[in-house]
A tleap script that builds the chain and sets N, CA, C and O, in Angstrom:
source leaprc.protein.ff14SB
mol = sequence {
  NMET GLU GLY ASP TYR PHE PRO GLY ILE GLY
  ASN GLY ILE GLN LEU ASP SER LYS VAL SER
  GLN THR VAL GLU LYS SER PHE MET GLN VAL
  GLN ASP ILE LEU ASP GLN ASN ARG LEU LEU
  ILE ASN GLU ILE ASN GLN ASN HIE GLU SER
  LYS ILE PRO ASP LYS LEU THR ARG ASN VAL
  GLY LEU ILE ARG GLU LEU ASN ASN ASN ILE
  ARG ARG VAL VAL ASP LEU TYR ALA ASP LEU
  SER THR ASN PHE SER ARG SER LEU GLU ALA
  SER SER GLU GLY GLU SER SER GLY ILE LEU
  LYS SER SER GLY LYS GLY ASN GLN LYS ARG
  ILE ARG SER CGLY
}
set mol.1.N position { 0.960 -1.224 0.191 }
set mol.1.CA position { 0.047 -0.114 0.031 }
set mol.1.C position { 0.665 1.112 -0.473 }
set mol.1.O position { 0.481 1.690 -1.544 }
set mol.2.N position { 1.618 1.464 0.744 }
set mol.2.CA position { 3.176 2.094 0.896 }
set mol.2.C position { 2.791 2.895 -0.831 }
set mol.2.O position { 2.416 2.169 -1.752 }
set mol.3.N position { 2.970 4.506 -1.037 }
set mol.3.CA position { 2.953 4.951 -1.573 }
set mol.3.C position { 2.325 4.292 -3.607 }
set mol.3.O position { 2.932 4.214 -4.676 }
set mol.4.N position { 0.468 3.888 -3.054 }
set mol.4.CA position { 0.054 3.360 -3.605 }
set mol.4.C position { -0.539 4.655 -4.758 }
set mol.4.O position { -1.049 5.677 -4.300 }
set mol.5.N position { -0.362 4.403 -6.523 }
set mol.5.CA position { 0.277 5.481 -7.170 }
set mol.5.C position { -1.553 5.555 -8.153 }
set mol.5.O position { -2.027 4.555 -8.693 }
set mol.6.N position { -2.162 6.756 -8.149 }
set mol.6.CA position { -2.885 6.675 -8.721 }
set mol.6.C position { -3.359 7.241 -9.807 }
set mol.6.O position { -4.377 7.884 -9.552 }
set mol.7.N position { -2.930 7.283 -11.334 }
set mol.7.CA position { -2.285 7.741 -12.210 }
set mol.7.C position { -4.040 8.810 -12.460 }
set mol.7.O position { -4.062 10.040 -12.404 }
set mol.8.N position { -4.972 8.158 -12.651 }
set mol.8.CA position { -5.768 9.896 -13.081 }
set mol.8.C position { -6.159 10.425 -12.235 }
set mol.8.O position { -7.383 10.377 -12.113 }
set mol.9.N position { -5.527 11.056 -11.400 }
set mol.9.CA position { -4.930 12.040 -11.123 }
set mol.9.C position { -4.654 12.981 -11.144 }
set mol.9.O position { -3.700 13.129 -10.380 }
set mol.10.N position { -5.122 14.494 -11.947 }
set mol.10.CA position { -3.364 15.369 -13.021 }
set mol.10.C position { -2.588 14.644 -13.102 }
set mol.10.O position { -3.195 13.581 -13.231 }
set mol.11.N position { -1.241 14.388 -13.125 }
set mol.11.CA position { -0.078 13.846 -13.489 }
set mol.11.C position { 0.071 12.076 -12.759 }
set mol.11.O position { 1.008 11.278 -12.770 }
set mol.12.N position { -1.019 12.019 -12.306 }
set mol.12.CA position { -0.395 11.240 -11.306 }
set mol.12.C position { 0.159 11.611 -9.619 }
set mol.12.O position { 0.964 12.430 -9.176 }
set mol.13.N position { -0.750 10.523 -8.959 }
set mol.13.CA position { -0.175 10.656 -7.664 }
set mol.13.C position { -0.174 9.518 -6.601 }
set mol.13.O position { -0.918 8.560 -6.392 }
set mol.14.N position { 1.027 10.032 -5.973 }
set mol.14.CA position { 1.155 9.152 -5.004 }
set mol.14.C position { 1.153 8.987 -3.863 }
set mol.14.O position { 1.884 9.656 -3.133 }
set mol.15.N position { 0.217 7.922 -3.334 }
set mol.15.CA position { -0.590 8.537 -2.156 }
set mol.15.C position { 0.013 7.680 -0.746 }
set mol.15.O position { -0.362 6.512 -0.644 }
set mol.16.N position { 0.906 8.216 0.303 }
set mol.16.CA position { 1.057 7.543 1.294 }
set mol.16.C position { 0.361 6.341 1.985 }
set mol.16.O position { -0.842 6.439 1.741 }
set mol.17.N position { 0.641 5.144 2.816 }
set mol.17.CA position { 0.197 4.521 3.171 }
set mol.17.C position { -1.364 5.007 4.144 }
set mol.17.O position { -2.400 4.399 3.876 }
set mol.18.N position { -1.376 5.890 5.015 }
set mol.18.CA position { -2.166 6.230 5.390 }
set mol.18.C position { -3.533 6.357 4.642 }
set mol.18.O position { -4.624 5.786 4.664 }
set mol.19.N position { -2.899 7.453 3.924 }
set mol.19.CA position { -4.408 7.355 3.044 }
set mol.19.C position { -5.184 6.959 2.264 }
set mol.19.O position { -6.283 7.305 1.830 }
set mol.20.N position { -3.877 5.483 1.993 }
set mol.20.CA position { -4.713 5.116 0.981 }
set mol.20.C position { -5.337 3.903 1.362 }
set mol.20.O position { -6.211 3.346 0.699 }
set mol.21.N position { -4.654 3.306 2.960 }
set mol.21.CA position { -5.837 2.836 3.962 }
set mol.21.C position { -6.874 2.716 4.238 }
set mol.21.O position { -7.519 1.804 4.755 }
set mol.22.N position { -7.196 4.136 3.722 }
set mol.22.CA position { -8.064 5.032 5.037 }
set mol.22.C position { -9.420 4.834 3.644 }
set mol.22.O position { -10.635 4.731 3.810 }
set mol.23.N position { -8.490 4.839 2.096 }
set mol.23.CA position { -9.699 4.824 1.025 }
set mol.23.C position { -9.974 3.380 0.836 }
set mol.23.O position { -11.086 3.020 0.453 }
set mol.24.N position { -9.140 2.634 1.053 }
set mol.24.CA position { -9.421 1.167 1.274 }
set mol.24.C position { -10.722 0.616 2.067 }
set mol.24.O position { -11.625 -0.218 2.003 }
set mol.25.N position { -10.256 1.528 2.760 }
set mol.25.CA position { -11.009 1.210 4.527 }
set mol.25.C position { -12.516 1.548 3.774 }
set mol.25.O position { -13.405 0.702 3.859 }
set mol.26.N position { -12.682 2.444 3.256 }
set mol.26.CA position { -13.877 3.834 3.680 }
set mol.26.C position { -14.885 3.294 1.877 }
set mol.26.O position { -15.994 3.669 1.497 }
set mol.27.N position { -13.826 2.278 1.149 }
set mol.27.CA position { -14.811 1.751 0.348 }
set mol.27.C position { -15.233 0.476 0.490 }
set mol.27.O position { -16.161 0.054 -0.200 }
set mol.28.N position { -14.432 -0.499 1.649 }
set mol.28.CA position { -14.804 -1.372 2.170 }
set mol.28.C position { -16.402 -1.151 2.905 }
set mol.28.O position { -17.497 -1.615 2.586 }
set mol.29.N position { -16.152 -0.599 3.573 }
set mol.29.CA position { -17.351 0.233 4.495 }
set mol.29.C position { -18.699 0.050 3.707 }
set mol.29.O position { -19.730 -0.338 4.256 }
set mol.30.N position { -18.589 0.408 2.175 }
set mol.30.CA position { -19.096 1.201 1.199 }
set mol.30.C position { -20.081 0.385 0.355 }
set mol.30.O position { -21.127 0.752 -0.179 }
set mol.31.N position { -19.171 -1.443 0.375 }
set mol.31.CA position { -19.603 -1.947 -0.675 }
set mol.31.C position { -20.336 -3.025 0.902 }
set mol.31.O position { -21.150 -3.887 0.571 }
set mol.32.N position { -20.148 -2.959 1.796 }
set mol.32.CA position { -20.157 -3.661 3.387 }
set mol.32.C position { -22.142 -3.026 3.000 }
set mol.32.O position { -22.957 -3.879 2.648 }
set mol.33.N position { -22.430 -2.040 3.098 }
set mol.33.CA position { -23.493 -1.569 3.242 }
set mol.33.C position { -24.138 -1.916 2.225 }
set mol.33.O position { -25.310 -2.281 2.320 }
set mol.34.N position { -23.235 -1.843 0.616 }
set mol.34.CA position { -25.023 -1.994 -0.577 }
set mol.34.C position { -24.730 -3.018 -0.533 }
set mol.34.O position { -25.275 -3.359 -1.583 }
set mol.35.N position { -24.102 -4.259 -0.028 }
set mol.35.CA position { -24.367 -5.518 -0.079 }
set mol.35.C position { -25.857 -5.439 0.864 }
set mol.35.O position { -26.948 -5.257 0.324 }
set mol.36.N position { -25.754 -5.539 1.729 }
set mol.36.CA position { -26.800 -5.160 2.663 }
set mol.36.C position { -28.436 -4.840 1.858 }
set mol.36.O position { -29.550 -5.319 1.644 }
set mol.37.N position { -27.434 -3.497 1.613 }
set mol.37.CA position { -28.355 -2.719 0.886 }
set mol.37.C position { -29.606 -3.861 -0.032 }
set mol.37.O position { -30.828 -3.710 -0.053 }
set mol.38.N position { -28.881 -4.846 -0.640 }
set mol.38.CA position { -29.149 -5.650 -1.846 }
set mol.38.C position { -30.307 -6.204 -1.472 }
set mol.38.O position { -31.423 -6.186 -1.993 }
set mol.39.N position { -29.695 -6.934 -0.038 }
set mol.39.CA position { -30.796 -7.867 0.533 }
set mol.39.C position { -31.803 -7.430 0.805 }
set mol.39.O position { -32.919 -7.929 0.665 }
set mol.40.N position { -31.506 -6.454 1.219 }
set mol.40.CA position { -32.415 -5.289 1.973 }
set mol.40.C position { -33.714 -5.305 0.743 }
set mol.40.O position { -34.775 -5.901 0.932 }
set mol.41.N position { -33.422 -4.608 -0.405 }
set mol.41.CA position { -34.860 -4.670 -1.247 }
set mol.41.C position { -35.227 -5.646 -2.189 }
set mol.41.O position { -36.126 -5.690 -3.029 }
set mol.42.N position { -33.813 -6.864 -1.674 }
set mol.42.CA position { -35.625 -8.363 -2.120 }
set mol.42.C position { -35.996 -8.836 -1.524 }
set mol.42.O position { -36.837 -9.620 -1.964 }
set mol.43.N position { -35.773 -8.846 -0.065 }
set mol.43.CA position { -36.867 -9.044 0.643 }
set mol.43.C position { -37.857 -8.188 0.531 }
set mol.43.O position { -38.942 -8.745 0.367 }
set mol.44.N position { -37.897 -6.597 0.570 }
set mol.44.CA position { -38.954 -5.227 0.165 }
set mol.44.C position { -39.041 -6.296 -0.738 }
set mol.44.O position { -39.052 -7.254 0.036 }
set mol.45.N position { -39.088 -6.615 -1.525 }
set mol.45.CA position { -39.536 -6.983 -3.409 }
set mol.45.C position { -40.548 -8.350 -3.426 }
set mol.45.O position { -41.438 -8.622 -4.232 }
set mol.46.N position { -40.194 -8.921 -2.531 }
set mol.46.CA position { -40.915 -10.188 -1.490 }
set mol.46.C position { -41.765 -10.047 -0.934 }
set mol.46.O position { -42.838 -10.650 -0.966 }
set mol.47.N position { -41.302 -8.922 -0.104 }
set mol.47.CA position { -42.818 -8.406 1.306 }
set mol.47.C position { -43.649 -8.081 -0.221 }
set mol.47.O position { -43.992 -8.753 -1.193 }
set mol.48.N position { -43.702 -7.258 0.023 }
set mol.48.CA position { -44.540 -6.627 -1.270 }
set mol.48.C position { -45.640 -7.594 -2.638 }
set mol.48.O position { -46.843 -7.604 -2.898 }
set mol.49.N position { -44.520 -8.233 -3.159 }
set mol.49.CA position { -45.452 -9.139 -3.972 }
set mol.49.C position { -46.448 -10.903 -3.039 }
set mol.49.O position { -47.254 -11.676 -3.557 }
set mol.50.N position { -46.043 -10.898 -2.036 }
set mol.50.CA position { -46.724 -11.437 -1.167 }
set mol.50.C position { -48.019 -10.770 -0.659 }
set mol.50.O position { -48.858 -11.663 -0.543 }
set mol.51.N position { -48.391 -9.904 -0.404 }
set mol.51.CA position { -49.027 -9.136 -0.430 }
set mol.51.C position { -49.778 -9.808 1.065 }
set mol.51.O position { -51.008 -9.831 1.120 }
set mol.52.N position { -48.980 -10.317 2.196 }
set mol.52.CA position { -49.588 -10.303 3.337 }
set mol.52.C position { -48.793 -9.148 3.966 }
set mol.52.O position { -47.645 -8.719 3.850 }
set mol.53.N position { -50.408 -8.670 5.023 }
set mol.53.CA position { -50.257 -7.842 5.708 }
set mol.53.C position { -48.502 -7.937 6.360 }
set mol.53.O position { -47.420 -7.551 5.915 }
set mol.54.N position { -48.976 -8.729 7.744 }
set mol.54.CA position { -47.831 -8.364 8.434 }
set mol.54.C position { -46.045 -7.706 7.762 }
set mol.54.O position { -45.326 -6.810 8.206 }
set mol.55.N position { -45.763 -9.153 5.903 }
set mol.55.CA position { -45.060 -8.763 5.097 }
set mol.55.C position { -45.019 -7.460 5.081 }
set mol.55.O position { -43.980 -6.991 5.547 }
set mol.56.N position { -46.122 -6.402 4.546 }
set mol.56.CA position { -45.684 -5.382 4.202 }
set mol.56.C position { -45.416 -3.951 5.114 }
set mol.56.O position { -44.827 -2.907 4.834 }
set mol.57.N position { -46.417 -4.598 6.817 }
set mol.57.CA position { -46.348 -3.864 7.327 }
set mol.57.C position { -44.181 -3.860 8.613 }
set mol.57.O position { -43.673 -3.008 9.341 }
set mol.58.N position { -43.600 -5.665 8.052 }
set mol.58.CA position { -42.527 -5.495 8.100 }
set mol.58.C position { -41.731 -4.509 6.599 }
set mol.58.O position { -40.530 -4.778 6.596 }
set mol.59.N position { -41.946 -3.915 5.898 }
set mol.59.CA position { -40.736 -3.646 4.981 }
set mol.59.C position { -40.705 -1.792 5.736 }
set mol.59.O position { -39.745 -1.052 5.951 }
set mol.60.N position { -42.055 -1.606 5.936 }
set mol.60.CA position { -42.048 -0.156 7.320 }
set mol.60.C position { -40.291 0.107 7.414 }
set mol.60.O position { -39.433 0.915 7.062 }
set mol.61.N position { -40.453 -1.189 8.150 }
set mol.61.CA position { -38.690 -0.828 9.201 }
set mol.61.C position { -38.061 -0.868 8.058 }
set mol.61.O position { -37.624 0.257 7.818 }
set mol.62.N position { -37.672 -1.994 6.822 }
set mol.62.CA position { -36.997 -2.189 6.455 }
set mol.62.C position { -36.810 -1.166 5.377 }
set mol.62.O position { -35.605 -0.915 5.380 }
set mol.63.N position { -37.629 -0.186 4.113 }
set mol.63.CA position { -37.374 0.464 4.376 }
set mol.63.C position { -36.795 1.841 5.131 }
set mol.63.O position { -35.838 2.210 4.452 }
set mol.64.N position { -36.926 2.462 5.903 }
set mol.64.CA position { -36.264 3.185 7.206 }
set mol.64.C position { -34.485 2.219 7.420 }
set mol.64.O position { -33.437 2.695 7.857 }
set mol.65.N position { -34.664 1.263 7.085 }
set mol.65.CA position { -33.009 0.802 7.467 }
set mol.65.C position { -31.645 0.987 6.308 }
set mol.65.O position { -30.420 1.110 6.322 }
set mol.66.N position { -33.180 0.888 5.010 }
set mol.66.CA position { -32.718 0.644 3.680 }
set mol.66.C position { -31.960 2.428 3.149 }
set mol.66.O position { -30.920 2.825 2.625 }
set mol.67.N position { -33.866 3.335 3.948 }
set mol.67.CA position { -32.632 4.741 3.804 }
set mol.67.C position { -32.057 5.440 4.801 }
set mol.67.O position { -31.737 6.619 4.652 }
set mol.68.N position { -31.817 4.576 6.249 }
set mol.68.CA position { -30.167 4.606 7.120 }
set mol.68.C position { -29.413 4.815 6.247 }
set mol.68.O position { -29.114 5.917 5.788 }
set mol.69.N position { -28.868 3.355 5.791 }
set mol.69.CA position { -28.045 2.825 4.707 }
set mol.69.C position { -28.003 3.344 3.560 }
set mol.69.O position { -27.339 2.744 2.715 }
set mol.70.N position { -28.534 4.319 3.263 }
set mol.70.CA position { -28.069 5.218 2.082 }
set mol.70.C position { -27.774 6.384 2.548 }
set mol.70.O position { -26.961 6.914 1.791 }
set mol.71.N position { -28.032 7.028 3.405 }
set mol.71.CA position { -27.323 8.060 4.525 }
set mol.71.C position { -25.860 7.625 4.476 }
set mol.71.O position { -25.070 7.887 3.569 }
set mol.72.N position { -25.584 6.841 5.716 }
set mol.72.CA position { -24.369 6.268 5.607 }
set mol.72.C position { -23.406 6.467 4.537 }
set mol.72.O position { -22.334 7.067 4.461 }
set mol.73.N position { -24.108 5.787 3.737 }
set mol.73.CA position { -23.302 5.324 2.606 }
set mol.73.C position { -22.430 7.009 1.607 }
set mol.73.O position { -21.418 7.155 0.921 }
set mol.74.N position { -23.545 7.924 2.080 }
set mol.74.CA position { -22.977 9.359 1.204 }
set mol.74.C position { -22.670 9.837 2.383 }
set mol.74.O position { -21.497 10.117 2.137 }
set mol.75.N position { -22.869 10.245 3.826 }
set mol.75.CA position { -21.321 10.329 4.118 }
set mol.75.C position { -20.532 9.575 4.168 }
set mol.75.O position { -19.823 10.307 4.858 }
set mol.76.N position { -19.832 8.540 4.045 }
set mol.76.CA position { -19.208 8.029 4.262 }
set mol.76.C position { -18.724 8.492 2.786 }
set mol.76.O position { -17.546 8.589 3.130 }
set mol.77.N position { -18.697 8.807 1.600 }
set mol.77.CA position { -18.464 9.357 0.440 }
set mol.77.C position { -18.204 10.185 0.831 }
set mol.77.O position { -17.064 10.471 0.465 }
set mol.78.N position { -18.768 11.147 1.696 }
set mol.78.CA position { -18.447 13.181 1.749 }
set mol.78.C position { -17.094 13.012 2.617 }
set mol.78.O position { -16.154 13.803 2.545 }
set mol.79.N position { -17.125 11.953 3.386 }
set mol.79.CA position { -15.765 11.946 4.337 }
set mol.79.C position { -15.213 11.524 3.759 }
set mol.79.O position { -14.184 12.199 3.721 }
set mol.80.N position { -15.088 10.323 2.842 }
set mol.80.CA position { -13.985 10.557 1.995 }
set mol.80.C position { -13.088 11.519 1.049 }
set mol.80.O position { -11.897 11.795 0.906 }
set mol.81.N position { -14.258 11.848 0.522 }
set mol.81.CA position { -13.671 13.427 -0.901 }
set mol.81.C position { -13.194 13.643 0.494 }
set mol.81.O position { -12.255 12.996 0.958 }
set mol.82.N position { -13.973 14.737 1.296 }
set mol.82.CA position { -13.139 15.834 2.349 }
set mol.82.C position { -11.440 15.300 2.830 }
set mol.82.O position { -10.512 16.062 3.105 }
set mol.83.N position { -11.404 13.781 2.824 }
set mol.83.CA position { -9.692 13.007 3.217 }
set mol.83.C position { -9.207 12.965 2.761 }
set mol.83.O position { -8.044 12.765 3.113 }
set mol.84.N position { -9.575 13.113 1.406 }
set mol.84.CA position { -9.126 12.708 -0.121 }
set mol.84.C position { -8.116 14.437 -0.458 }
set mol.84.O position { -6.908 14.508 -0.685 }
set mol.85.N position { -9.134 15.649 -0.380 }
set mol.85.CA position { -9.647 16.252 -0.641 }
set mol.85.C position { -8.048 17.490 0.203 }
set mol.85.O position { -7.287 18.269 -0.371 }
set mol.86.N position { -8.167 17.070 1.831 }
set mol.86.CA position { -7.351 17.531 2.097 }
set mol.86.C position { -6.164 16.525 1.721 }
set mol.86.O position { -5.148 17.200 1.553 }
set mol.87.N position { -5.942 15.330 1.550 }
set mol.87.CA position { -4.233 14.847 1.326 }
set mol.87.C position { -3.916 15.408 0.045 }
set mol.87.O position { -2.837 15.107 -0.466 }
set mol.88.N position { -4.684 16.158 -0.525 }
set mol.88.CA position { -4.082 16.362 -2.314 }
set mol.88.C position { -4.234 17.543 -1.737 }
set mol.88.O position { -5.272 17.977 -2.237 }
set mol.89.N position { -3.810 18.365 -0.951 }
set mol.89.CA position { -3.885 19.725 -0.639 }
set mol.89.C position { -2.634 19.800 -0.012 }
set mol.89.O position { -1.883 20.664 -0.465 }
set mol.90.N position { -2.123 18.956 1.133 }
set mol.90.CA position { -1.343 19.025 1.642 }
set mol.90.C position { -0.299 18.143 0.438 }
set mol.90.O position { 0.717 18.740 0.082 }
set mol.91.N position { -0.538 16.926 -0.083 }
set mol.91.CA position { 0.610 16.947 -1.308 }
set mol.91.C position { 0.868 17.845 -2.019 }
set mol.91.O position { 2.056 17.804 -2.338 }
set mol.92.N position { 0.325 18.686 -2.454 }
set mol.92.CA position { 0.652 19.928 -3.608 }
set mol.92.C position { 1.115 20.666 -2.921 }
set mol.92.O position { 2.117 21.129 -3.465 }
set mol.93.N position { 0.792 21.481 -1.018 }
set mol.93.CA position { 1.933 21.922 -0.911 }
set mol.93.C position { 3.434 21.410 -1.009 }
set mol.93.O position { 4.306 22.114 -1.518 }
set mol.94.N position { 3.669 20.240 -0.531 }
set mol.94.CA position { 4.598 19.354 -0.624 }
set mol.94.C position { 5.827 19.310 -2.124 }
set mol.94.O position { 7.023 19.128 -2.348 }
set mol.95.N position { 4.250 19.681 -3.006 }
set mol.95.CA position { 5.579 19.491 -4.271 }
set mol.95.C position { 6.141 20.769 -4.149 }
set mol.95.O position { 7.337 21.025 -4.014 }
set mol.96.N position { 5.284 21.488 -4.200 }
set mol.96.CA position { 5.794 24.052 -4.107 }
set mol.96.C position { 7.650 23.370 -2.919 }
set mol.96.O position { 8.810 23.775 -2.833 }
set mol.97.N position { 6.862 22.254 -2.316 }
set mol.97.CA position { 8.520 22.589 -1.330 }
set mol.97.C position { 9.273 21.379 -2.153 }
set mol.97.O position { 10.243 21.092 -1.452 }
set mol.98.N position { 9.270 20.903 -2.816 }
set mol.98.CA position { 9.808 19.943 -4.052 }
set mol.98.C position { 9.896 18.404 -3.031 }
set mol.98.O position { 10.779 17.546 -3.033 }
set mol.99.N position { 8.732 18.473 -2.283 }
set mol.99.CA position { 9.307 17.220 -1.557 }
set mol.99.C position { 7.903 15.577 -2.139 }
set mol.99.O position { 7.905 14.402 -1.773 }
set mol.100.N position { 6.865 16.391 -3.200 }
set mol.100.CA position { 5.950 15.376 -3.107 }
set mol.100.C position { 6.359 14.424 -4.131 }
set mol.100.O position { 7.057 14.720 -5.102 }
set mol.101.N position { 5.783 12.991 -3.809 }
set mol.101.CA position { 6.224 11.976 -5.374 }
set mol.101.C position { 5.357 11.858 -6.031 }
set mol.101.O position { 4.269 11.596 -5.519 }
set mol.102.N position { 5.462 11.980 -7.217 }
set mol.102.CA position { 4.422 12.663 -8.745 }
set mol.102.C position { 4.954 10.838 -9.654 }
set mol.102.O position { 5.799 9.948 -9.553 }
set mol.103.N position { 3.527 11.298 -10.628 }
set mol.103.CA position { 4.101 10.096 -11.486 }
set mol.103.C position { 4.852 8.785 -10.801 }
set mol.103.O position { 5.720 8.366 -11.566 }
set mol.104.N position { 4.789 8.252 -9.945 }
set mol.104.CA position { 5.643 7.374 -9.246 }
set mol.104.C position { 7.481 6.968 -9.023 }
set mol.104.O position { 8.241 6.007 -8.903 }
set mol.105.N position { 7.463 8.732 -9.088 }
set mol.105.CA position { 9.242 8.898 -8.706 }
set mol.105.C position { 8.944 9.565 -7.067 }
set mol.105.O position { 7.988 9.374 -6.315 }
set mol.106.N position { 10.397 10.554 -6.863 }
set mol.106.CA position { 10.772 10.257 -6.779 }
set mol.106.C position { 11.263 12.280 -6.925 }
set mol.106.O position { 12.267 12.756 -6.396 }
set mol.107.N position { 10.579 12.821 -7.482 }
set mol.107.CA position { 10.836 13.728 -8.154 }
set mol.107.C position { 11.028 15.885 -7.346 }
set mol.107.O position { 10.187 16.480 -6.671 }
set mol.108.N position { 12.385 16.400 -7.816 }
set mol.108.CA position { 12.684 17.291 -6.706 }
set mol.108.C position { 11.668 18.412 -8.008 }
set mol.108.O position { 11.524 18.179 -9.208 }
set mol.109.N position { 11.283 19.244 -7.443 }
set mol.109.CA position { 9.929 20.374 -8.751 }
set mol.109.C position { 11.254 21.586 -7.848 }
set mol.109.O position { 11.356 21.762 -6.634 }
set mol.110.N position { 12.092 22.231 -8.964 }
set mol.110.CA position { 13.050 23.166 -9.383 }
set mol.110.C position { 11.977 24.685 -9.179 }
set mol.110.O position { 11.084 24.786 -10.020 }
set mol.111.N position { 12.074 25.852 -8.062 }
set mol.111.CA position { 11.366 26.641 -8.282 }
set mol.111.C position { 11.368 27.828 -8.701 }
set mol.111.O position { 11.561 28.604 -7.765 }
set mol.112.N position { 11.216 28.440 -9.883 }
set mol.112.CA position { 11.733 29.240 -10.156 }
set mol.112.C position { 11.599 30.946 -9.816 }
set mol.112.O position { 10.579 31.587 -10.067 }
set mol.113.N position { 13.067 31.639 -9.081 }
set mol.113.CA position { 12.149 32.870 -8.892 }
set mol.113.C position { 12.094 34.031 -10.043 }
set mol.113.O position { 12.639 34.352 -11.099 }
set mol.114.N position { 11.121 34.425 -9.178 }
set mol.114.CA position { 11.294 36.779 -10.588 }
set mol.114.C position { 11.089 36.576 -11.131 }
set mol.114.O position { 11.006 37.349 -12.086 }
savepdb mol mol.pdb
quit
């Protein structure tokens, strides 16, 4: 994970392991919630098709759970976006001082004066 490379961002950015682990953890959490949502939706559909009053009543709680899960996914993506942006800002500050690793190489960037 150390120095994971993201070529689709600008000229390519090499992220430190902490950022990479945070991104991976967030995506795993999102995937778990989406998997759970798939199961909820299947159960909601089955209950709806059955037309059994108790199952239709149960759908109310299942739909609330589904909505809460969707909110959690939105929050996770918002947090991920914020953290990723902060990381890029910190990296660009490092780039201006010549310490950012870009394009997978440890380049020193020379700053032209005046």
